[in-house]
C-alpha positions in Angstrom: 75.8 110.2 -62.1 76.5 110.5 -58.4 75.3 108.4 -55.4 71.5 108.7 -55.0 71.0 109.7 -58.6 71.9 113.4 -58.0 73.6 115.3 -60.9 75.8 118.4 -60.4 76.8 120.4 -63.5 80.1 121.5 -62.0 82.9 119.6 -60.3 85.3 121.5 -58.0 88.5 119.7 -57.1 89.8 120.9 -53.8 88.1 122.4 -50.8 90.6 125.0 -49.6 89.7 128.7 -49.7 89.8 128.7 -53.5 87.6 125.6 -54.0 85.1 126.5 -51.2 84.8 130.1 -52.5 84.1 128.9 -56.1 81.4 126.5 -54.8 79.8 129.3 -52.8 79.7 131.8 -55.6 78.4 129.1 -58.1 75.6 128.5 -55.7 74.9 132.3 -55.6 74.4 132.0 -59.4 72.1 129.1 -59.1 74.7 126.5 -60.2 75.0 123.3 -58.1 78.6 122.1 -57.5 80.1 118.8 -56.4 83.3 119.2 -54.4 86.0 116.5 -54.2 88.1 117.0 -51.2 91.0 114.9 -49.8 90.9 116.8 -46.6 94.6 117.9 -46.6 94.3 121.6 -47.5 96.6 122.7 -44.7 97.3 126.2 -45.9 93.6 127.0 -45.7 93.1 125.4 -42.3 95.1 127.9 -40.2 93.3 129.0 -37.0 94.2 132.6 -37.8 95.0 133.9 -41.2 95.8 137.6 -41.9 93.6 139.7 -44.1 96.5 142.1 -44.8 96.7 144.3 -48.0 100.4 145.3 -47.5 102.5 142.2 -48.2 106.0 141.1 -47.4 109.0 143.0 -46.2 108.9 145.4 -49.1 105.3 146.5 -48.5 103.9 145.4 -51.8 100.2 146.1 -52.4 98.4 143.9 -55.0 96.5 145.9 -57.6 93.3 144.3 -56.4 94.1 144.1 -52.6 91.5 146.7 -51.5 88.8 145.2 -53.7 89.6 141.7 -52.3 89.7 142.9 -48.7 86.4 144.6 -49.0 84.7 141.5 -50.5 86.2 139.2 -47.9 84.9 141.3 -45.0 81.5 141.6 -46.7 81.3 137.9 -47.2 82.2 137.3 -43.5 79.4 139.6 -42.5 76.9 137.8 -44.7 77.9 134.4 -43.4 77.6 135.7 -39.8 74.2 137.1 -40.5 73.2 133.7 -41.9 74.1 132.1 -38.6 77.5 130.7 -39.4 80.1 131.0 -36.7 83.4 132.2 -38.2 85.8 133.7 -35.7 87.3 136.8 -37.2 88.2 140.4 -36.3 88.6 143.5 -38.5 90.9 144.7 -35.8 93.5 146.4 -38.0 97.0 145.2 -38.7 100.2 146.8 -37.4 103.4 146.5 -39.6 106.5 147.4 -37.6 109.2 148.8 -39.9 112.9 148.4 -39.0 114.4 151.6 -40.5 114.0 154.7 -42.7 115.0 152.8 -45.8 112.4 150.1 -45.3 109.8 152.8 -44.6 110.6 154.5 -47.9 110.0 151.2 -49.7 106.6 150.8 -48.1 105.7 154.4 -48.8 106.4 154.0 -52.5 104.0 151.1 -52.7 101.1 152.4 -50.6 98.2 153.6 -52.9 96.6 156.8 -51.7 93.2 155.1 -51.4 94.5 152.6 -48.8 93.6 153.7 -45.3 96.8 153.8 -43.3 98.6 155.8 -40.7 102.2 156.0 -39.5 102.4 155.8 -35.8 105.1 156.9 -33.3 106.2 154.6 -30.6 104.3 156.6 -28.0 101.1 156.0 -30.0 101.3 152.2 -29.7 99.2 150.2 -27.4 101.5 147.2 -27.7 105.2 147.3 -26.7 107.6 146.9 -29.7 111.2 145.9 -29.4 113.6 148.9 -29.7 114.8 147.6 -33.1 111.6 148.9 -34.8 112.0 152.5 -36.0 108.5 153.0 -37.4 105.1 151.3 -37.4 102.4 151.3 -40.1 98.8 151.0 -39.0 96.3 149.4 -41.4 92.9 149.9 -39.8 90.9 147.9 -42.3 93.0 144.7 -42.0 92.5 141.9 -39.5 92.3 138.1 -39.1 90.0 135.2 -39.8 89.8 131.5 -38.7 90.6 129.9 -42.0 89.2 126.5 -41.2 85.9 127.9 -40.0 85.7 130.3 -43.0 86.2 127.5 -45.5 83.7 125.2 -43.7 81.0 127.9 -43.7 81.5 128.6 -47.4 81.1 124.9 -48.2 78.0 124.5 -46.0 76.4 127.7 -47.3 77.0 126.5 -50.9 75.1 123.3 -50.2 77.6 121.5 -52.5 77.8 117.8 -52.3 81.2 116.9 -50.8 82.9 113.7 -51.7 85.9 112.7 -49.6 88.6 111.3 -51.8 91.3 112.1 -54.2 90.8 113.2 -57.8 92.9 110.7 -59.7 92.2 111.6 -63.3 90.1 114.3 -64.9 89.1 115.9 -68.2 87.0 119.0 -68.9 83.9 116.9 -68.2 84.8 113.8 -66.2 86.7 112.7 -63.1 87.8 109.6 -61.4 88.0 109.6 -57.6 89.7 107.1 -55.3 88.7 107.1 -51.6 91.3 107.2 -48.9 90.5 103.6 -48.0 91.2 102.4 -51.5 87.5 102.1 -52.6 86.5 101.6 -56.2 86.9 104.6 -58.5 83.9 106.8 -58.9 83.3 108.1 -62.4 81.0 111.1 -63.0 80.2 113.4 -65.9 80.0 117.1 -65.5 79.5 120.2 -67.7 82.6 121.8 -66.2 85.5 120.8 -64.0 87.4 123.3 -61.9 90.8 122.4 -60.4 91.5 124.3 -57.2 94.2 122.2 -55.7 96.7 123.9 -53.5 100.3 122.9 -52.9 99.5 119.3 -52.2 97.0 119.0 -55.1 99.5 120.6 -57.5 102.1 118.1 -56.4 99.7 115.2 -57.0 99.0 116.6 -60.4 102.7 116.5 -61.3 102.8 120.3 -62.0 106.1 122.2 -61.9 105.0 125.0 -59.6 106.6 127.0 -56.7 106.0 125.7 -53.2 107.1 127.3 -49.9 107.0 125.6 -46.6 105.7 127.5 -43.6 105.0 126.9 -40.0 102.5 128.2 -37.4 102.6 127.8 -33.6 99.4 128.0 -31.6 99.6 130.1 -28.4 97.5 129.9 -25.3 96.7 133.6 -25.4 97.1 136.4 -28.0 100.3 138.5 -27.9 98.3 141.6 -28.9 94.7 142.5 -29.6 95.5 142.9 -33.3 97.9 141.2 -35.7 101.6 142.3 -35.9 103.5 141.4 -39.0 107.0 141.8 -40.4 109.0 138.6 -41.4 106.5 136.6 -39.3 103.1 137.4 -37.9 101.4 137.3 -34.5 97.6 137.3 -34.5 94.7 136.6 -32.2 92.6 133.4 -32.7 89.4 132.0 -31.4 91.2 130.0 -28.7 94.3 132.2 -28.0 96.8 133.3 -30.6 99.2 132.2 -33.4 102.7 132.9 -34.5 103.4 132.0 -38.1 105.8 132.5 -41.0 106.9 131.1 -44.3 110.6 130.3 -43.9 111.9 127.8 -46.4 113.4 128.4 -49.8 111.1 127.9 -52.7 111.0 124.4 -54.2 109.5 123.2 -57.5 108.0 120.0 -56.0 105.8 119.4 -53.0 107.2 117.3 -50.2 105.8 116.0 -46.9 106.0 118.8 -44.4 108.5 118.7 -41.6 109.3 121.1 -38.8 113.0 121.0 -37.8 113.9 122.2 -34.3 116.1 124.9 -35.9 113.1 126.3 -37.6 111.2 126.3 -34.4 113.9 128.4 -32.8 113.9 130.8 -35.8 110.2 131.2 -35.6 110.1 131.9 -31.9 112.9 134.4 -32.4 110.8 136.2 -35.0 107.9 136.4 -32.6 110.1 137.8 -29.8 111.4 140.4 -32.2 107.9 141.6 -32.8 106.8 142.0 -29.2 107.3 140.6 -25.7 106.1 137.0 -25.5 106.7 136.6 -21.8 104.1 134.4 -20.2 102.7 133.3 -23.6 102.6 129.5 -23.8 103.1 127.5 -27.0 100.3 124.9 -27.1 100.7 123.3 -30.5 102.1 123.6 -34.0 101.0 123.5 -37.6 103.1 123.2 -40.7 102.3 123.1 -44.4 103.2 124.6 -47.8 101.9 127.4 -50.0 101.6 127.3 -53.7 102.8 130.4 -55.6 102.2 131.5 -59.2 98.6 132.3 -59.8 96.8 130.0 -62.3 93.3 131.1 -63.2 91.0 130.5 -66.2 90.5 127.7 -68.7 93.3 125.7 -70.1 93.6 124.3 -73.6 92.0 121.0 -72.5 88.9 122.8 -71.2 89.6 122.4 -67.5 89.1 125.5 -65.4 91.7 126.5 -62.7 92.1 128.7 -59.6 95.3 128.0 -57.7 98.6 129.5 -56.6 97.1 132.2 -54.3 100.2 131.9 -52.0 99.8 134.0 -48.9 97.0 136.1 -50.4 94.4 133.3 -50.2 92.0 135.0 -47.8 92.7 138.4 -49.3 92.1 137.6 -53.0 90.7 134.1 -53.1 87.0 135.0 -52.7 87.3 137.9 -55.2 88.9 135.7 -57.9 86.6 132.8 -57.2 83.5 135.1 -57.7 84.8 136.1 -61.1 85.7 132.6 -62.1 82.3 131.3 -61.0 80.7 133.9 -63.2 82.7 132.8 -66.2 81.9 129.1 -65.6 78.2 129.8 -65.2 78.2 131.7 -68.5 80.0 128.8 -70.2 77.3 126.3 -69.2 75.0 127.8 -71.8 77.5 127.0 -74.5 77.7 123.6 -76.3 80.2 121.3 -74.4 83.6 121.0 -76.0 85.7 117.9 -75.7 88.7 118.1 -73.5 91.8 115.9 -73.3 92.5 113.9 -70.2 94.8 115.1 -67.5 96.5 112.3 -65.6 98.7 113.1 -62.6 102.2 111.7 -62.9 101.7 109.4 -59.9 98.8 107.7 -61.8 100.9 106.9 -64.9 
């Protein structure tokens, strides 16, 4: 039983793009959710995240990238029509390619149904450095304000949000401790869904893959559409961003830091994409991404959606919709006992 006597059948742990999307789609199915959020989901709080179906420096395309991209844009349109202000732009994404060999890799990975076009340097509206031999134009890609998107999903879901940290949980119960060390809150639910990102996974004591990344906020956009290869430049609601994931993978989460050497590396990546003359750096953001998709119900009965890595805004809503449907169906089944999960720090 929650404060005020309200009861929610489903608990969602984590309010990043995964958790907020799950809560939203549960509400679409008529299922009320309670969301426990520690407020430290940095990877989902970027002021400009790419919705880009062609990933990495090899041009990989996830099997569900087109489906996920279509749903994300549809969801943003629906939220906008509902009065939610979520800065975004389906502006297209430009992928500069360094040489013929890299272009061949990209071409092997591009599905025929993906809208794309190879551009000549003369066709470009933004000046690229001479090092780029080719440019791939993805007209259906773009950017979105991650924090605004997540906030709109949560608000539209009408989920009850509890600020605090999930300390222990089972398939039907949770213990939460507030940031100020308040007394634990115990509740009973018909289903528990863990959507913790890199930080949440670290708290849970999981052995997962974490990669640190950094993002600089700019006082104006470097181009009217995102540019991406090794790093990315994109417009934002208040200017622009320059971001990248730069550190080697690690199996444990650590407090984020931003060494000056990494700052120089990131600025160099931005300069390699286009001319940044006159663009002022106004701030910085740093955090970590969790890789290795984990989705579905574990042996203890706890549901999961985590490890979206850099595809959070591309695939997160799509996978969350499917998981919400599975959870909603399971609510009609008799509850099964689940064993307790206790994060290593709580032992």
